[in-house]
C-alpha positions in Angstrom: 14.0 -10.5 -6.3 11.5 -11.8 -8.8 10.9 -10.0 -12.0 7.9 -7.6 -12.1 4.9 -8.7 -14.1 5.3 -12.4 -13.5 2.0 -14.3 -13.5 1.2 -16.6 -10.5 3.0 -20.0 -11.0 1.3 -23.3 -10.2 1.1 -23.6 -6.5 1.1 -19.8 -6.0 -2.3 -18.7 -4.6 -3.3 -15.0 -4.7 -4.7 -13.9 -1.4 -6.3 -10.6 -2.4 -5.1 -7.3 -1.0 -3.1 -7.0 2.2 -3.4 -3.3 3.0 -1.8 -0.6 0.9 1.7 0.5 0.1 2.4 4.2 -0.6 1.6 3.6 -4.3 -1.4 1.3 -4.0 -2.7 -2.1 -2.7 -0.5 -5.0 -1.6 -1.2 -8.5 -2.7 0.3 -11.5 -0.9 0.8 -14.8 -2.8 1.5 -18.0 -0.9 3.5 -20.7 -2.7 4.0 -24.3 -1.9 7.1 -24.2 -4.0 8.8 -21.8 -1.6 10.4 -23.1 1.5 12.2 -20.1 2.9 12.5 -17.2 0.5 10.4 -14.1 0.4 10.4 -11.6 -2.4 8.4 -8.6 -3.6 8.0 -6.4 -6.6 5.8 -3.6 -8.1 3.2 -4.5 -10.7 1.6 -1.3 -11.9 0.1 0.4 -8.9 0.1 -2.9 -7.0 2.8 -4.5 -4.8 3.2 -8.3 -5.0 4.7 -10.1 -2.0 5.6 -13.8 -2.5 5.9 -16.0 0.6 6.0 -19.7 1.6 2.6 -21.4 2.0 3.5 -22.7 5.5 4.1 -19.2 6.9 1.9 -18.1 9.8 -0.2 -15.0 9.6 2.0 -13.2 12.2 5.1 -14.1 10.1 3.3 -12.9 6.9 2.5 -9.6 8.4 6.1 -9.1 9.6 7.6 -10.0 6.3 5.2 -7.9 4.3 6.2 -4.9 6.4 9.9 -5.7 5.9 9.6 -6.1 2.1 7.6 -2.9 1.7 10.3 -1.1 3.6 13.0 -2.6 1.4 11.2 -1.7 -1.8 10.7 1.9 -0.6 14.4 2.1 0.4 15.5 1.0 -3.1 13.2 3.5 -4.8 14.4 6.3 -2.5 18.0 5.6 -3.3 17.2 5.6 -7.0 15.1 8.7 -7.3 15.8 11.4 -4.7 18.2 14.2 -5.5 18.0 17.7 -4.0 15.4 18.8 -6.6 13.2 15.8 -6.0 13.7 16.3 -2.2 12.5 19.9 -2.5 9.4 18.8 -4.6 8.6 16.2 -2.0 8.8 18.7 0.8 6.4 21.0 -1.0 3.9 18.2 -1.6 4.1 17.1 2.0 3.5 20.7 3.1 0.4 20.9 0.9 -0.9 17.5 2.1 -0.4 17.8 5.8 0.4 21.4 6.7 -2.1 23.2 4.4 0.8 24.5 2.3 1.8 27.0 5.0 5.4 25.7 5.3 7.2 27.1 2.3 10.9 26.2 2.2 13.2 28.0 -0.2 15.7 25.2 -0.3 15.8 21.6 0.8 19.0 19.6 0.4 21.1 16.6 1.5 24.2 17.2 3.6 27.0 15.0 4.8 28.0 16.9 7.9 25.1 16.1 10.2 26.2 13.1 12.1 24.3 13.8 15.3 20.9 14.7 14.0 18.6 13.5 11.2 17.5 17.0 10.0 17.8 20.7 10.7 16.3 23.9 9.5 17.0 27.6 9.6 13.6 29.4 9.6 15.1 32.8 8.9 16.5 31.5 5.7 13.7 29.0 5.0 16.2 26.2 4.4 16.0 22.5 5.4 18.9 20.1 5.5 18.6 16.3 5.8 21.4 14.0 6.9 22.7 11.7 4.1 22.2 8.9 6.6 18.5 9.0 5.7 19.2 8.0 2.1 17.9 4.5 1.5 15.5 4.5 4.4 11.8 3.8 3.8 9.8 6.7 2.3 7.6 7.1 5.3 10.6 7.7 7.5 12.0 10.3 5.1 8.6 12.0 4.9 8.4 12.1 8.7 11.7 13.9 9.0 10.8 16.3 6.2 7.5 17.1 7.9 9.2 17.5 11.2 11.5 20.1 9.7 8.7 21.8 7.7 6.8 22.1 10.9 9.7 24.0 12.4 9.3 26.6 9.7 6.0 27.3 11.5 6.8 26.6 15.1 10.4 26.7 16.3 10.1 24.7 19.5 8.7 21.2 20.4 5.7 22.4 22.3 2.1 21.4 21.9 1.5 23.6 18.9 4.4 21.9 17.1 3.2 18.3 17.8 -0.4 19.3 16.8 1.0 20.1 13.3 2.3 16.5 12.9 -1.0 14.8 14.0 -2.3 14.7 10.5 0.6 12.4 9.4 -0.5 8.8 10.0 2.9 7.2 10.3 4.6 9.5 12.8 4.9 6.8 15.5 6.0 4.1 13.1 8.7 6.4 11.7 9.9 7.4 15.1 10.1 3.7 16.1 12.1 2.9 13.0 14.6 5.7 13.7 14.8 4.7 17.4 15.7 1.2 16.2 18.4 2.5 13.9 19.8 4.8 16.6 19.9 2.0 19.1 21.6 -0.4 16.7 24.2 2.0 15.5 24.3 4.7 18.2 23.2 7.3 15.7 21.3 10.5 16.5 18.2 10.4 18.7 14.8 10.6 16.9 14.0 14.1 15.9 12.1 16.1 18.5 11.9 13.8 21.4 9.4 15.5 23.7 10.9 17.8 26.2 14.2 19.7 26.1 17.3 17.7 25.4 20.6 17.7 23.6 22.1 15.1 21.4 25.4 13.3 21.9 28.2 15.8 21.8 26.0 18.6 23.1 24.6 19.6 19.7 21.0 20.8 20.1 18.5 18.8 18.0 16.1 21.7 17.4 16.5 23.8 14.3 19.0 26.6 14.4 
């Protein structure tokens, strides 16, 4: 991965912004010097993605999405302990649930191999599978929001899904988890609509 702060080299043409990452705008730079490699780094509040000049627009969009996911995964691995996870849950509740979901404890666990997250509303606790560590931030946020919503609504009925409508990356996160589950035969995506049980007969809904 290229070093942050590097100025465009000869042959590297800035293309302006390319949407936004969680922390700010994304700038794609095409380089005639690159034949195959793609790299990305943070530069202040901006994300720089370096790609070969010959790459098509469709390939560019696909690689930008992949590199943003990789950067987010690296940052997630570096920064999120249980305390940071708890703070993140509180911020998500404030941003998307009006601050109404108030967990008393949020933590990682290593004994949840058939579901991504769980909660116990009576104790106001949320537990996330360690398998989420290193996944993109928007995926982690979706699972956290899913469990936060269960502090307000226990089932997966219309009232529950209405709570998640404010989060703009719900479908993208569900698609990501579906892909992981399909590739590794891991848990189903949290809260598939309608009653179901996960492999081994363990209910997905919060206990």
